[in-house]
C-alpha positions in Angstrom: -7.0 4.8 -17.4 -10.6 4.0 -18.1 -12.3 1.2 -16.2 -16.0 0.7 -16.2 -17.4 -1.7 -13.6 -20.7 -1.8 -11.7 -20.8 -1.6 -7.9 -21.4 -5.3 -7.8 -18.4 -6.0 -10.0 -16.2 -3.7 -8.0 -17.2 -5.5 -4.8 -16.6 -8.9 -6.4 -13.2 -7.8 -7.6 -12.3 -6.5 -4.1 -13.6 -9.8 -2.6 -11.4 -11.9 -4.9 -8.3 -9.8 -4.1 -9.0 -9.8 -0.4 -9.4 -13.6 -0.4 -6.2 -14.0 -2.4 -4.4 -11.8 0.1 -5.7 -13.9 3.0 -4.5 -17.1 1.3 -1.1 -15.5 0.5 1.8 -16.3 2.8 2.5 -12.7 3.6 1.2 -11.2 6.8 -2.0 -9.2 6.6 -1.8 -5.5 6.4 -4.5 -3.1 7.7 -6.3 -0.8 5.3 -4.4 2.1 6.8 -1.0 0.4 6.3 -2.0 -0.4 2.7 -3.0 3.3 2.1 0.4 4.4 3.4 2.1 1.9 1.2 0.2 3.0 -1.9 1.0 6.7 -1.2 4.7 6.1 -0.8 5.0 3.8 -3.8 2.6 5.5 -6.2 2.9 9.2 -5.4 6.2 11.0 -6.2 8.6 11.5 -3.2 9.6 12.9 -0.9 7.2 11.5 1.8 7.3 12.7 5.4 5.2 11.6 8.4 3.5 15.0 8.4 2.7 14.7 4.7 1.3 11.2 5.1 -0.8 12.2 8.1 -2.3 15.2 6.1 -3.1 13.0 3.1 -4.8 10.4 5.2 -6.5 12.8 7.5 -5.0 11.2 10.7 -2.5 12.2 13.3 1.2 11.8 13.1 1.2 9.1 15.9 -1.2 7.0 13.7 1.2 7.2 10.8 4.1 6.4 13.1 2.4 3.2 14.2 1.7 2.2 10.6 5.3 2.9 9.6 6.6 0.9 12.5 4.5 -2.1 11.3 5.5 -1.7 7.7 9.2 -1.1 8.7 9.2 -4.4 10.7 8.1 -6.2 7.5 10.8 -4.4 5.4 8.2 -2.8 3.2 9.3 0.8 4.0 12.2 2.5 5.6 12.7 5.8 7.4 15.7 8.1 7.5 16.4 11.7 8.6 16.5 14.3 5.8 20.0 15.4 5.1 18.8 19.0 4.4 16.5 19.3 7.5 17.3 16.9 10.2 13.9 17.5 11.8 12.2 15.8 8.9 11.9 12.0 8.7 11.7 10.8 5.1 9.7 7.6 4.3 11.3 5.6 1.5 10.6 2.5 -0.7 12.4 -0.8 -0.3 13.0 -3.7 -2.6 10.8 -5.8 -0.4 8.0 -3.3 -0.7 8.3 -3.2 -4.5 8.1 -7.0 -4.6 5.1 -7.0 -2.3 3.2 -4.5 -4.5 4.2 -6.4 -7.7 2.7 -9.5 -6.1 -0.5 -7.6 -5.1 -0.8 -6.2 -8.7 -0.6 -9.7 -10.1 -3.4 -10.8 -7.7 -5.6 -7.9 -8.8 -5.0 -8.7 -12.4 -5.7 -12.4 -11.9 -8.9 -11.6 -10.0 -10.1 -9.3 -12.8 -9.4 -12.0 -15.4 -11.4 -14.5 -13.4 -14.3 -12.2 -13.1 -14.2 -11.6 -16.8 -14.2 -15.3 -17.4 -10.6 -15.4 -18.8 -8.2 -18.2 -17.9 
């Protein structure tokens, strides 16, 4: 993927997407919650609390709080690993896929608007 944008264009795109998210009917997610969501949906599984904490450079309790919020919204789910019951695996949900599909459409639309396309 090759995408060339200036700093100003990148900020304008982020501004458009952020405003679209604010106007959307979905509850707002924190940047940390979004980061967790992106890792789980865009990186290959398995995903554990320990792995997510390492990738984000935060503690496991920080990840647990983010997972609690995302789980309440149905965007992720947790379950114990069948092979090692000490591990909790973080998994995708249909609701999470639909949320990210909607977000991708918002990003694409914002990029089109910035490019002057209808």
